[in-house]
C-alpha positions as CSV (number, residue, x, y, z in Angstrom):
1,M,2.4,20.1,53.1
2,E,-0.2,19.3,51.0
3,T,1.3,21.7,48.2
4,L,4.4,20.2,48.3
5,S,3.2,16.7,48.1
6,L,1.2,17.5,45.0
7,D,4.6,19.2,43.4
8,C,6.1,16.1,44.0
9,L,3.3,14.3,42.4
10,G,3.6,16.6,39.5
11,D,7.6,15.9,39.0
12,E,7.1,12.4,39.4
13,I,4.2,12.4,36.4
14,A,7.1,14.9,34.4
15,E,9.9,12.6,34.9
16,L,8.1,9.6,34.2
17,S,6.7,10.8,31.1
18,A,10.3,12.2,30.0
19,H,11.4,8.0,30.5
20,L,8.7,6.7,28.4
21,D,9.6,9.1,25.6
22,A,13.0,7.9,25.7
23,A,11.6,4.4,25.4
24,T,9.6,5.2,22.8
25,A,12.6,6.1,20.8
26,R,13.7,2.7,21.6
27,L,10.6,1.4,20.4
28,L,10.6,3.4,17.1
29,E,14.4,2.5,16.5
30,L,13.4,-1.7,16.7
31,I,10.5,-0.9,14.4
32,R,12.3,0.8,11.8
33,E,14.7,-2.2,11.7
34,F,11.9,-4.5,11.6
35,D,10.4,-2.6,9.1
36,A,13.6,-2.7,7.1
37,R,14.3,-6.4,7.6
38,E,10.7,-6.6,6.2
39,G,10.7,-9.3,9.6
40,W,6.5,-8.5,9.3
41,N,6.4,-10.1,5.7
42,T,5.3,-13.3,7.0
43,G,1.9,-12.9,5.6
44,F,1.2,-9.5,6.4
45,R,0.7,-7.0,4.1
46,S,2.6,-4.1,5.7
47,C,4.8,-3.4,9.2
48,A,1.8,-1.6,10.3
49,A,-0.7,-4.3,9.9
50,W,1.6,-6.8,12.1
51,L,2.1,-4.3,14.8
52,S,-1.8,-3.9,14.7
53,W,-1.9,-7.9,15.2
54,R,1.2,-8.5,17.5
55,V,1.0,-5.5,19.8
56,G,-2.9,-4.6,19.6
57,L,-2.2,-0.7,18.0
58,D,-5.2,0.7,16.0
59,L,-4.2,0.4,12.5
60,G,-4.3,4.3,12.0
61,A,-1.8,4.5,15.1
62,A,0.2,1.8,13.9
63,R,1.0,3.3,10.5
64,E,1.5,6.5,12.5
65,R,4.5,4.6,14.3
66,V,5.9,3.4,11.2
67,R,6.0,6.6,9.4
68,V,7.8,8.1,12.5
69,A,10.5,5.5,12.6
70,R,11.1,5.6,9.2
71,A,11.2,9.5,9.2
72,L,13.7,9.4,12.1
73,G,15.8,7.3,10.3
74,T,16.9,10.4,8.1
75,L,16.3,12.8,10.9
76,P,19.0,12.1,13.4
77,R,18.5,15.2,15.7
78,L,15.0,14.3,16.5
79,A,15.7,11.0,17.0
80,Q,18.5,12.0,19.9
81,A,16.2,14.9,21.2
82,L,13.6,11.9,21.2
83,A,15.9,9.3,22.8
84,R,17.0,11.8,25.5
85,G,13.8,12.9,26.7
86,E,14.2,16.2,25.4
87,L,11.3,16.3,23.4
88,S,8.1,14.3,23.5
89,Y,6.5,11.7,20.9
90,A,3.6,14.1,20.2
91,K,6.6,16.9,19.4
92,V,8.5,14.6,17.4
93,R,5.5,12.8,15.6
94,A,4.0,16.5,14.4
95,L,7.5,17.9,13.5
96,T,8.4,14.8,11.3
97,R,5.5,15.4,8.9
98,V,7.3,18.5,7.6
99,A,10.9,18.2,8.4
100,T,13.4,17.2,6.0
101,P,17.3,16.9,7.0
102,E,18.2,20.6,5.5
103,T,15.3,21.9,8.1
104,E,15.7,19.5,10.8
105,E,17.6,22.2,13.0
106,R,15.6,24.7,13.1
107,L,12.3,22.9,13.3
108,L,14.2,21.3,16.6
109,A,14.3,24.6,17.7
110,V,11.1,25.0,17.4
111,G,10.3,22.0,19.4
112,R,12.4,22.9,22.4
113,A,10.9,26.7,22.8
114,G,7.5,25.9,22.5
115,T,4.7,23.3,23.5
116,A,3.3,20.7,21.8
117,D,0.1,22.9,21.0
118,H,3.1,25.3,19.6
119,V,4.3,22.9,17.2
120,E,1.1,21.7,15.9
121,R,0.3,25.3,14.7
122,I,4.0,25.6,13.3
123,V,3.4,22.6,11.5
124,R,0.2,23.5,10.4
125,G,1.4,26.5,9.0
126,W,4.4,25.1,7.6
127,R,2.2,22.7,5.3
128,R,0.2,25.2,4.6
129,V,3.1,26.7,2.5
130,D,4.0,23.6,1.0
131,R,0.6,22.8,-0.3
132,K,0.5,26.3,-1.6
133,A,3.6,25.7,-3.6
134,E,2.7,22.5,-4.8
135,A,-0.6,23.6,-5.7
136,A,0.5,26.1,-7.5
137,E,3.4,23.8,-9.4
138,A,0.1,21.6,-10.0
139,A,-1.8,24.3,-11.1
140,Q,1.0,25.5,-13.5
141,R,1.4,22.0,-15.0
142,H,-2.7,22.0,-15.3
143,A,-2.8,25.5,-17.4
144,S,-0.2,23.9,-20.0
145,R,-2.0,20.6,-20.9
146,A,-2.5,21.3,-24.5
147,L,-3.0,18.5,-27.3
148,H,-2.4,20.0,-30.9
149,V,-3.8,18.1,-34.0
150,Y,-3.4,19.7,-37.7
151,Q,-3.3,18.7,-41.0
152,D,0.2,18.9,-43.0
153,E,0.3,20.1,-46.6
154,D,0.9,16.5,-47.7
155,G,-2.5,15.4,-45.6
156,M,-1.0,13.0,-42.8
157,V,-2.5,14.3,-39.3
158,I,0.2,15.6,-36.6
159,L,-0.1,15.6,-32.9
160,R,1.8,17.4,-30.5
161,G,0.9,18.1,-26.7
162,R,1.7,18.0,-23.0
163,L,-0.4,16.1,-20.7
164,A,-0.8,15.8,-16.9
165,P,1.4,13.1,-15.5
166,E,-1.6,10.8,-14.4
167,V,-3.0,11.4,-18.1
168,G,0.2,10.5,-19.4
169,A,0.2,7.2,-17.6
170,V,-3.0,5.9,-18.5
171,L,-2.4,7.0,-22.5
172,V,1.1,5.0,-22.1
173,Q,-0.6,1.9,-21.0
174,A,-3.2,2.1,-23.2
175,L,-1.1,2.4,-26.4
176,A,0.9,-0.7,-24.8
177,A,-2.0,-2.9,-24.0
178,A,-3.4,-1.8,-28.2
179,R,0.1,-2.0,-29.6
180,E,0.3,-5.5,-28.0
181,A,-3.2,-6.8,-29.1
182,L,-2.0,-5.6,-32.8
183,Y,1.1,-7.7,-32.9
184,Q,0.1,-10.6,-31.1
185,Q,-2.8,-11.1,-33.5
186,A,-0.2,-10.1,-36.6
187,R,2.1,-12.2,-35.1
188,G,-1.1,-14.8,-35.0
189,K,-1.7,-14.8,-38.6
190,D,1.9,-14.7,-40.0
191,A,1.7,-18.4,-38.7
192,V,-0.7,-19.6,-41.4
193,A,-0.7,-16.8,-44.0
194,S,2.0,-17.2,-46.8
195,P,4.7,-14.6,-47.1
196,A,3.2,-12.8,-50.0
197,D,0.0,-12.2,-47.5
198,V,1.8,-10.3,-44.3
199,S,5.2,-9.0,-44.2
200,A,7.4,-10.8,-41.6
201,E,8.7,-7.5,-40.3
202,T,7.8,-6.0,-37.0
203,P,7.2,-2.1,-37.7
204,P,9.5,0.4,-35.9
205,M,8.1,1.4,-32.5
206,A,7.3,4.9,-33.7
207,Q,4.7,2.9,-36.4
208,Q,3.2,0.4,-33.6
209,Q,2.4,3.4,-31.5
210,A,0.8,5.1,-34.4
211,D,-1.2,1.8,-35.0
212,A,-2.2,1.7,-31.4
213,L,-3.2,5.1,-31.4
214,A,-5.9,4.2,-34.6
215,L,-7.3,1.1,-33.0
216,L,-7.5,3.0,-29.3
217,A,-9.6,5.8,-31.5
218,E,-12.1,3.0,-33.3
219,T,-12.4,1.2,-30.2
220,A,-13.4,4.5,-28.4
221,L,-15.9,5.0,-31.2
222,H,-17.5,1.4,-31.7
223,H,-18.0,1.1,-27.9
224,G,-18.9,3.9,-26.6
225,I,-16.7,6.6,-24.3
226,D,-18.1,4.4,-21.0
227,P,-14.5,2.8,-19.7
228,G,-17.2,0.4,-17.8
229,A,-17.1,-1.1,-14.5
230,P,-13.5,-2.0,-13.5
231,G,-14.0,-5.5,-12.7
232,E,-14.9,-6.0,-16.7
233,R,-11.8,-4.2,-18.2
234,Y,-9.6,-7.3,-17.7
235,Q,-9.9,-10.7,-18.1
236,V,-6.9,-13.4,-17.3
237,V,-7.6,-16.2,-19.3
238,V,-6.0,-19.8,-17.9
239,H,-5.9,-23.3,-19.7
240,V,-5.1,-26.0,-17.2
241,D,-5.6,-29.5,-17.4
242,A,-8.1,-31.3,-14.8
243,P,-5.5,-33.5,-13.3
244,A,-3.1,-30.9,-12.5
245,L,-6.2,-28.7,-11.3
246,A,-7.2,-31.3,-9.0
247,D,-3.9,-32.0,-7.6
248,P,-0.8,-29.8,-8.2
249,D,1.3,-32.8,-8.2
250,Q,-0.4,-34.4,-11.1
251,P,1.0,-33.5,-14.6
252,G,-0.6,-31.1,-16.8
253,Q,-0.5,-27.9,-18.6
254,S,-1.2,-24.6,-17.2
255,L,-1.0,-21.5,-19.4
256,L,-2.0,-18.2,-20.1
257,E,-3.9,-17.2,-23.3
258,D,-0.4,-16.4,-24.7
259,G,1.2,-19.6,-23.8
260,A,3.7,-18.4,-20.5
261,H,3.6,-20.9,-18.3
262,V,2.3,-20.5,-14.5
263,S,2.1,-23.2,-11.8
264,A,-0.8,-25.3,-11.5
265,E,-1.1,-23.8,-7.5
266,T,-1.4,-20.3,-9.2
267,S,-4.0,-21.9,-11.3
268,R,-6.1,-23.4,-8.3
269,R,-5.7,-19.8,-6.7
270,L,-7.4,-17.8,-10.0
271,A,-10.3,-20.8,-10.1
272,C,-10.8,-20.4,-6.6
273,D,-13.3,-17.2,-7.5
274,A,-13.6,-17.2,-11.6
275,S,-15.8,-18.5,-14.1
276,R,-14.9,-21.7,-16.2
277,V,-15.5,-23.3,-19.2
278,V,-14.7,-27.0,-19.4
279,M,-13.5,-28.3,-22.8
280,Q,-12.9,-31.8,-23.8
281,H,-10.3,-33.1,-26.0
282,G,-10.0,-35.7,-28.4
283,L,-6.6,-38.1,-28.7
284,D,-5.5,-35.8,-31.3
285,G,-5.8,-32.9,-29.3
286,R,-8.9,-31.2,-31.2
287,V,-11.7,-29.8,-29.1
288,V,-14.5,-32.5,-29.2
289,E,-16.8,-30.9,-26.8
290,V,-17.1,-27.6,-24.8
291,A,-19.7,-26.7,-22.1
292,A,-21.4,-23.5,-20.7
293,R,-19.6,-20.8,-19.2
294,T,-20.3,-21.2,-15.1
295,R,-19.7,-19.0,-12.3
296,T,-17.6,-20.8,-9.4
297,I,-19.5,-18.9,-6.7
298,P,-23.6,-17.9,-8.0
299,P,-24.1,-14.0,-7.2
300,A,-26.6,-14.7,-4.0
301,L,-23.8,-16.8,-2.3
302,R,-21.1,-14.1,-3.1
303,R,-23.2,-11.9,-1.5
304,A,-23.9,-13.9,1.4
305,L,-20.1,-14.8,1.8
306,H,-19.1,-11.1,1.9
307,H,-21.8,-10.0,4.6
308,R,-20.8,-12.7,6.9
309,D,-17.0,-12.3,6.5
310,R,-16.8,-8.3,6.0
311,G,-13.9,-8.5,4.2
312,C,-10.1,-10.6,4.4
313,R,-10.0,-13.6,7.3
314,F,-6.3,-13.5,7.5
315,P,-5.3,-12.7,10.9
316,G,-4.9,-9.0,11.5
317,C,-5.9,-8.1,7.8
318,G,-9.3,-6.8,7.4
319,V,-8.7,-5.6,3.9
320,R,-12.9,-4.9,3.1
321,F,-12.5,-6.2,-0.7
322,G,-11.4,-9.8,-1.4
323,Q,-11.7,-13.0,-3.3
324,G,-13.8,-16.2,-2.7
325,H,-11.5,-18.9,-1.7
326,H,-12.9,-22.3,-1.4
327,I,-11.3,-24.1,1.6
328,R,-11.0,-27.4,0.1
329,H,-10.9,-26.8,-3.6
330,W,-13.8,-27.1,-5.8
331,A,-12.0,-29.4,-7.9
332,Q,-11.0,-31.9,-5.4
333,G,-14.7,-32.2,-4.4
334,G,-15.1,-29.5,-2.3
335,P,-18.4,-28.0,-2.1
336,T,-19.4,-24.2,-3.5
337,T,-20.8,-23.9,0.0
338,L,-20.7,-20.8,2.5
339,S,-19.3,-23.3,5.1
340,N,-16.4,-24.0,2.5
341,L,-15.9,-20.3,1.3
342,A,-13.7,-17.6,3.3
343,V,-13.2,-14.1,1.8
344,L,-9.1,-13.5,1.2
345,C,-7.9,-10.5,-0.4
346,R,-5.4,-10.8,-3.1
347,R,-2.1,-11.1,-0.9
348,H,-3.1,-13.4,1.2
349,H,-5.4,-15.9,-1.3
350,R,-1.8,-16.4,-3.0
351,A,-0.3,-16.6,0.6
352,V,-2.7,-20.0,0.8
353,H,-2.4,-21.0,-2.5
354,E,1.5,-20.3,-3.5
355,E,3.4,-19.2,-0.2
356,G,2.3,-22.3,2.0
357,Y,0.1,-21.0,4.4
358,Q,-2.5,-23.1,5.4
359,L,-6.4,-22.8,5.9
360,D,-8.7,-24.9,7.6
361,R,-12.1,-24.6,9.4
362,R,-12.7,-26.2,12.6
363,P,-15.6,-28.0,14.1
364,D,-16.7,-24.7,16.0
365,G,-17.4,-22.9,13.0
366,E,-13.9,-21.0,13.3
367,L,-11.0,-20.3,10.5
368,S,-7.6,-21.7,11.6
369,F,-4.6,-20.3,9.8
370,R,-1.0,-21.8,10.2
371,R,2.2,-20.7,9.1
372,P,4.0,-22.5,6.7
373,D,6.2,-24.5,9.0
374,G,3.0,-25.6,10.7
375,R,2.6,-23.1,13.5
376,L,-0.7,-21.6,14.6
377,L,-1.4,-18.3,13.1
378,P,-3.8,-16.9,15.8
379,E,-6.4,-14.1,15.1
380,V,-5.0,-12.4,18.7
381,P,-1.4,-13.3,19.7
382,P,-0.7,-13.9,23.3
383,P,0.1,-11.1,25.2
384,P,4.3,-11.0,25.7
385,A,5.4,-11.3,29.7
386,V,5.4,-7.7,31.9
387,P,7.6,-7.6,34.5
388,S,5.9,-7.0,38.1
389,D,7.5,-3.2,38.0
390,P,8.0,-1.9,34.3
391,V,8.5,1.5,35.4
392,K,11.3,0.4,37.4
393,V,12.8,-2.0,34.5
394,V,12.6,1.3,32.3
395,R,14.5,3.4,34.9
396,G,17.2,0.8,35.3
397,R,17.7,0.4,31.1
398,H,17.8,4.6,31.0
399,D,20.3,4.5,33.9
400,A,22.5,1.8,32.5
401,E,23.0,4.1,29.4
402,G,23.7,7.1,31.5
403,L,20.4,8.9,30.7
404,V,19.6,11.7,32.9
405,L,15.8,12.1,33.1
406,H,14.3,14.6,35.6
407,A,11.0,16.9,35.8
408,R,12.4,19.5,33.8
409,T,14.4,17.2,30.8
410,T,10.8,18.1,28.5
411,T,10.2,21.5,29.8
412,P,9.8,23.8,26.5
413,G,11.9,27.1,26.5
414,W,8.5,29.2,26.0
415,L,7.9,32.4,28.4
416,G,4.2,32.5,28.0
417,E,4.7,35.0,24.9
418,R,2.0,34.9,22.3
419,L,2.8,32.8,19.5
420,D,2.6,34.6,15.9
421,V,2.8,31.7,13.6
422,G,2.9,33.8,10.3
423,W,5.9,35.8,11.5
424,A,7.8,32.4,12.9
425,I,7.1,30.6,9.0
426,D,8.2,33.6,7.8
427,V,11.5,32.6,9.7
428,L,11.6,29.0,9.6
429,H,10.2,28.2,6.0
430,P,12.9,28.5,3.2
431,S,9.9,29.7,0.8
432,A,7.3,31.2,3.2
433,T,8.0,34.6,2.2
434,R,8.0,33.8,-2.1
435,V,4.8,31.7,-1.8
436,L,2.9,33.5,0.9
437,H,3.9,37.4,0.1
438,G,5.1,37.2,-3.2
439,S,6.5,40.4,-4.5
440,Q,5.4,42.2,-1.5
441,G,8.2,41.6,0.5
442,K,9.0,39.9,4.1
443,R,6.5,40.9,6.7
444,H,8.0,43.3,9.5
């Protein structure tokens, strides 16, 4: 009698697990649609961040749910097997790490035939083959890198080479920056020089690239090879009139160094946590006084701010590195004090300034965020209403969908034999034999 009751208990556990897996398939389908329609883009940086805030998932688990949901959008057989309760979420999660539309069917067979442990071991073996193939390709590319520099008969120096993709990307960006700097300077000189001084024609792109490379070489030799701290490599200069900075509705210019217009609210965001130089102009527009450059947030206060906030304070974010935000802007008389500052990441700093989100500090010292429509954005959202018997609701929904789930739905076809991972990968992976064994031929 006791054995029978334990068997029934085990069957109920297995059946309910199948129902939960089928319900998980529906959950992943909803997440995929929500992600595709960017329903999370209401101040959150990603669907995973929204899930972490709204559902209470650990951020890592939330990212995994989104990853699996996206993967199942291109893997209909695995999605259907999960929806029918035939494969557990654990198996599907593992299989989606390596499955493609071309290999989905054979990996589905692995999921049905083996246990969750078997599936994990097959997937690990599969990924090893993928990594070896990828590493072999990367090593071949790395070995083919080269830069040939030689002098032609007329004395010109000729360059020819191959660079790794990431190195090439750095070079292209550096050349673009140097080219822009050179020809912005040239255009500035054209405005004050006579036609005899500077040619009005811009050289062809190939010549601009040559000039840019020369500037890069000269700069490296002049300043040394050390690239410096990341924060010192780039600087954005904004010219903004004081009235426009204090109140975005007031008239006044707000321009980047090259003359491009930016909104007054963008200037306010950039001025929240930046050094500033105050210049006074005469009636004719000429500068009559320039004050010393000052930091908006002194270093000691910045250390205290980051120690207190430990990252972005926007609900559901928590990115470790951020910018100091003046809750009441200093241009409006807000003090640069710890109580008037909060750390926001770049994404959420923009949300508060340019996208209409509101931030205030309550009398108890806690921060209060509101959406653009004025609704409160709580740090922890209220829990959803849960029926008194949620299992009954899930069973009823599956019955209505015609799903027949029982204690044997997820039972694998494994008969107890030892798993030979190497042989399984040889059989399953399209390139396993070539990568693992080279010219040795297939293992028997």
